[in-house]
C-alpha positions in Angstrom: -15.3 45.1 57.2 -17.0 44.0 54.0 -19.6 46.8 53.9 -17.2 49.7 53.5 -15.5 48.0 50.6 -18.6 47.7 48.4 -18.8 51.4 47.4 -15.1 51.3 46.4 -15.7 48.5 44.0 -18.7 50.3 42.4 -16.6 53.5 42.0 -13.8 51.5 40.4 -16.2 49.9 37.9 -17.7 53.3 37.0 -14.2 54.7 36.5 -13.3 51.9 34.2 -16.5 52.5 32.2 -15.6 56.2 31.8 -12.1 55.2 30.6 -13.6 53.0 28.0 -16.0 55.7 26.7 -13.4 58.5 26.8 -11.6 57.8 23.5 -14.8 57.7 21.4 -16.0 60.9 23.0 -12.7 62.7 22.3 -12.9 61.4 18.7 -16.4 62.7 18.3 -15.4 66.1 19.7 -12.4 66.3 17.3 -14.5 65.4 14.3 -17.4 67.7 15.1 -17.2 71.0 13.2 -19.6 73.9 13.1 -22.3 73.4 10.5 -21.8 76.8 8.9 -21.8 76.7 5.1 -19.2 79.5 4.7 -15.8 78.5 5.9 -12.7 80.7 6.1 -10.1 79.6 3.5 -12.6 78.0 1.1 -13.7 79.9 -2.0 -14.9 83.4 -0.9 -14.3 82.7 2.8 -17.1 83.8 5.1 -18.7 85.8 2.2 -21.2 84.3 -0.2 -19.8 84.4 -3.8 -23.2 85.2 -5.2 -23.7 88.1 -2.9 -20.1 89.4 -3.7 -21.1 89.6 -7.4 -24.7 90.7 -6.7 -26.3 87.8 -8.6 -28.7 85.1 -7.6 -28.0 81.3 -7.5 -30.0 80.9 -10.7 -27.9 83.4 -12.7 -26.4 82.3 -15.9 -22.8 82.6 -17.2 -23.5 85.7 -19.1 -25.0 87.5 -16.1 -22.2 86.4 -13.9 -19.6 87.6 -16.4 -21.3 91.0 -16.8 -21.5 91.5 -13.1 -17.8 90.6 -12.7 -16.7 93.1 -15.4 -18.6 95.9 -13.8 -17.2 95.3 -10.4 -13.7 94.7 -11.7 -13.7 98.0 -13.5 -15.1 99.7 -10.4 -12.6 98.2 -7.9 -9.5 97.8 -10.0 -6.6 99.2 -7.9 -5.2 101.3 -10.7 -8.6 102.8 -11.6 -10.4 102.9 -8.3 -11.5 106.3 -7.0 -13.4 106.3 -3.7 -16.9 107.9 -3.8 -19.1 109.0 -0.9 -20.8 106.1 0.5 -18.9 103.6 -1.6 -18.7 100.4 0.4 -18.1 97.9 -2.3 -19.0 94.3 -1.8 -19.1 94.6 2.0 -15.7 96.3 2.3 -14.5 99.8 2.9 -13.3 102.1 0.1 -9.7 102.0 1.5 -9.5 98.2 0.7 -10.1 98.4 -3.0 -7.4 95.8 -3.7 -9.0 93.3 -1.3 -12.4 94.0 -2.9 -11.0 93.4 -6.3 -9.4 90.1 -5.3 -12.6 89.0 -3.6 -14.6 89.8 -6.8 -12.0 87.9 -8.9 -12.3 84.9 -6.5 -16.0 84.9 -6.7 -15.9 85.0 -10.5 -13.3 82.1 -10.7 -15.6 80.1 -8.4 -18.8 80.6 -10.4 -17.6 80.7 -14.0 -16.5 77.0 -14.0 -19.4 74.6 -13.9 -17.7 71.9 -11.8 -16.4 74.4 -9.2 -19.8 76.1 -9.0 -21.4 72.7 -8.5 -19.0 72.0 -5.6 -19.7 75.4 -4.2 -23.5 75.0 -4.4 -23.2 71.6 -2.7 -21.2 73.2 0.1 -24.0 75.8 0.6 -26.6 73.0 0.7 -24.6 70.5 2.9 -22.6 72.5 5.4 -22.2 69.5 7.7 -19.8 67.7 5.3 -16.8 69.8 6.4 -13.9 67.6 5.4 -15.5 66.7 2.0 -15.6 70.4 1.1 -11.9 70.8 1.9 -11.0 67.8 -0.2 -13.0 68.9 -3.2 -11.7 72.5 -3.0 -8.0 71.7 -2.7 -8.2 68.7 -5.1 -9.4 71.1 -7.8 -7.1 73.9 -6.8 -3.9 71.8 -6.8 -4.8 69.7 -9.8 -2.5 70.3 -12.8 -3.9 72.7 -15.4 -2.6 70.6 -18.3 -3.9 67.1 -18.9 -1.4 64.7 -17.5 -1.8 62.3 -20.4 -0.7 65.1 -22.8 2.4 65.7 -20.6 3.3 62.0 -20.6 2.8 61.7 -24.3 5.0 64.7 -25.1 7.6 63.5 -22.7 7.7 60.0 -24.2 7.9 61.5 -27.8 10.7 63.8 -26.7 12.7 60.9 -25.1 12.1 58.8 -28.3 13.4 61.5 -30.5 16.5 61.9 -28.3 17.0 58.1 -28.3 16.9 58.0 -32.1 19.4 60.7 -32.7 21.7 59.5 -30.0 21.7 56.0 -31.4 22.2 57.2 -34.9 25.2 59.3 -33.7 26.7 56.3 -32.1 26.2 54.3 -35.2 27.9 56.9 -37.4 30.8 57.0 -35.0 31.2 53.2 -35.3 31.1 53.3 -39.1 33.6 56.2 -39.1 35.9 54.1 -36.9 35.6 51.0 -39.0 36.5 53.1 -42.1 39.9 53.8 -40.5 40.6 50.1 -39.7 42.9 48.8 -42.5 41.2 45.4 -42.6 37.7 46.8 -43.4 38.9 49.8 -45.4 40.9 47.7 -47.9 38.0 45.3 -48.4 35.6 48.2 -48.9 37.9 49.8 -51.5 38.2 46.4 -53.4 34.4 46.2 -53.5 34.1 49.8 -54.6 36.6 49.2 -57.4 34.8 46.1 -58.6 31.5 48.0 -58.7 33.2 51.0 -60.4 32.2 53.4 -57.7 35.7 55.0 -57.2 36.0 55.8 -60.9 32.8 57.8 -60.7 34.3 59.9 -57.9 37.2 61.1 -60.1 35.3 62.8 -62.9 37.0 64.9 -65.5 36.2 67.8 -67.8 33.6 70.3 -66.6 32.6 68.1 -63.7 36.1 67.8 -62.4 36.2 68.1 -58.6 38.9 69.2 -56.2 41.0 66.8 -54.2 39.0 67.5 -51.1 35.7 66.8 -52.8 37.1 63.6 -54.3 38.4 62.5 -50.9 35.1 63.2 -49.2 33.3 61.3 -52.0 35.5 58.3 -51.6 35.1 58.3 -47.8 31.3 58.4 -48.3 31.4 55.5 -50.7 33.6 53.4 -48.3 31.3 54.1 -45.4 28.2 53.2 -47.4 29.9 49.9 -48.4 30.8 49.1 -44.8 27.2 49.9 -43.7 25.8 47.5 -46.2 28.4 44.7 -45.6 28.9 44.8 -41.8 26.2 44.0 -39.3 27.0 46.0 -36.1 25.4 44.6 -33.0 25.3 45.8 -29.4 25.3 49.5 -28.3 26.5 50.7 -31.7 24.0 48.9 -33.9 21.9 50.6 -36.5 18.9 52.3 -34.8 15.5 50.7 -35.4 12.2 52.5 -35.1 10.7 49.6 -33.1 13.4 49.9 -30.4 12.3 53.5 -29.5 10.5 54.0 -26.2 7.3 55.2 -27.8 6.9 52.0 -29.9 8.0 49.8 -27.0 5.1 51.2 -24.9 2.7 50.8 -27.8 3.9 47.2 -28.4 4.1 46.3 -24.7 0.7 44.5 -24.7 1.7 42.5 -27.8 5.1 41.6 -26.2 3.4 40.6 -22.9 0.9 38.3 -24.7 3.7 36.8 -26.8 5.8 36.1 -23.7 2.8 34.4 -21.9 2.2 32.2 -24.9 5.9 31.4 -25.3 6.2 30.6 -21.6 3.1 28.3 -21.6 4.6 26.5 -24.7 7.9 26.1 -22.9 6.2 24.6 -19.8 4.1 22.3 -21.9 6.8 21.1 -24.3 9.8 20.7 -22.0 8.4 20.4 -18.5 5.3 18.3 -19.1 6.0 16.4 -22.4 9.7 16.2 -21.7 10.9 17.1 -25.2 14.6 17.8 -25.9 15.8 21.3 -26.3 16.3 22.7 -29.8 19.3 24.9 -30.7 17.4 28.1 -30.0 16.3 26.9 -26.6 19.8 25.7 -25.7 21.3 29.1 -26.6 18.5 30.8 -24.5 19.4 28.7 -21.4 23.1 29.4 -21.9 22.5 33.2 -22.2 20.4 33.2 -19.1 23.1 31.2 -17.2 25.7 33.8 -18.3 23.4 36.6 -17.3 23.8 38.4 -20.6 21.2 40.5 -22.4 20.0 39.5 -25.9 22.0 42.2 -27.6 25.2 41.2 -25.7 24.8 37.5 -26.6 24.0 38.3 -30.2 27.2 40.3 -30.5 29.3 37.2 -29.8 31.0 35.5 -32.7 29.4 32.4 -34.2 32.3 30.2 -33.3 31.9 31.1 -29.6 28.2 30.0 -29.8 29.2 26.8 -31.5 31.7 26.2 -28.7 29.0 26.7 -26.1 26.8 24.1 -27.9 29.6 21.6 -28.3 30.3 21.8 -24.6 26.6 21.4 -23.8 26.6 24.5 -21.5 22.8 24.4 -21.2 23.4 21.7 -18.7 24.0 23.3 -15.3 26.9 21.0 -14.3 28.8 21.6 -17.6 28.3 25.4 -17.3 29.7 25.3 -13.7 32.8 23.6 -15.0 33.1 26.1 -17.9 32.7 29.0 -15.5 35.4 27.7 -13.2 37.8 27.2 -16.2 37.2 30.8 -17.3 37.9 32.1 -13.8 41.2 30.1 -13.7 42.2 31.3 -17.1 41.5 34.9 -16.1 43.7 34.5 -13.0 46.5 33.2 -15.1 46.3 36.1 -17.5 46.3 38.5 -14.7 49.3 36.8 -13.0 51.3 37.1 -16.3 50.2 40.7 -17.0 53.0 43.1 -16.1 50.6 45.9 -15.3 48.8 43.6 -12.9 52.1 42.6 -11.3 53.0 46.2 -10.8 49.6 47.0 -9.3 49.9 44.1 -6.8 53.4 45.2 -5.9 52.2 48.7 -5.4 49.3 47.6 -3.2 51.8 45.5 -1.1 54.4 48.2 -0.6 52.6 51.5 -0.9 48.9 50.7 -0.4 45.9 52.8 -1.6 46.7 55.6 0.8 49.3 57.4 -1.3 49.0 59.2 -4.7 51.6 58.0 -7.2 52.2 58.3 -10.9 53.1 55.6 -13.4 55.3 56.8 -16.3 54.2 54.4 -19.1 
């Protein structure tokens, strides 16, 4: 019984060996391509670009350009007139447009030094099939304009838009403050003390109309408010260093400064155990409150003093302060008539109906 089983084992082992060798063989068959130098879809296709223009591989740019101009005039679709025996660059007289496009493609390939170098390399190394495809399409699909120029122009345009947008917001803030009685009265008192309002009401030949006097006074008041009030936050006076272009240019400097500051922080407070100064305490408080620098700077000085008195840089103290603020907010909402009305509406009507409040 053992003798008939031996051939079956040998056949099974041979089958397993073929299964192991089959994937590499299939991969080799897929990767193998014909070693022809001229490939359809690349450059001039199955035609030699040099033969299309009727020049040799050693021809210079002037000779290539001259041959192109002659063939372009000859096969231009608007000017082409078939002649007896006119075959063109391997094509029939009826396909003058195809001949013209082929001539143009050959010229575009050979006039550029880098493209011509890739084409000559393809002629000399036909076996590197995939490499030729990569070089051809990487050059063909590459942007015609330098990407660095596009990025620079875009950043400059964004920076200009930022500057004018911020300046518009700043002017709106100044115009609003000029309408607030508190600031307007103070600005007028300062203008009177400096004798600026008297200059606006000139007499004699330089006498101005009421509208001109009013506009002049408004301009004086706004200028005084600009000089006396430091607006922070989103409506602050625009600074050149805050624009995107300058932020990108100063990014390496800011990065190095942050690394130096962070190393000093670790060395002074984590390793040597020094006590926090006022600036460091405010920084920890700001991070605990998750506020940006501009938001934190817009707070009143007495608020910052309260934070320091309550020692909010200590985590436990900040948690107590945070809970107090949440409780205070709940009390305000509970006593707010609008909030009561909203809760009553949510209880009786719900968000599924559309209603109008007449207030």
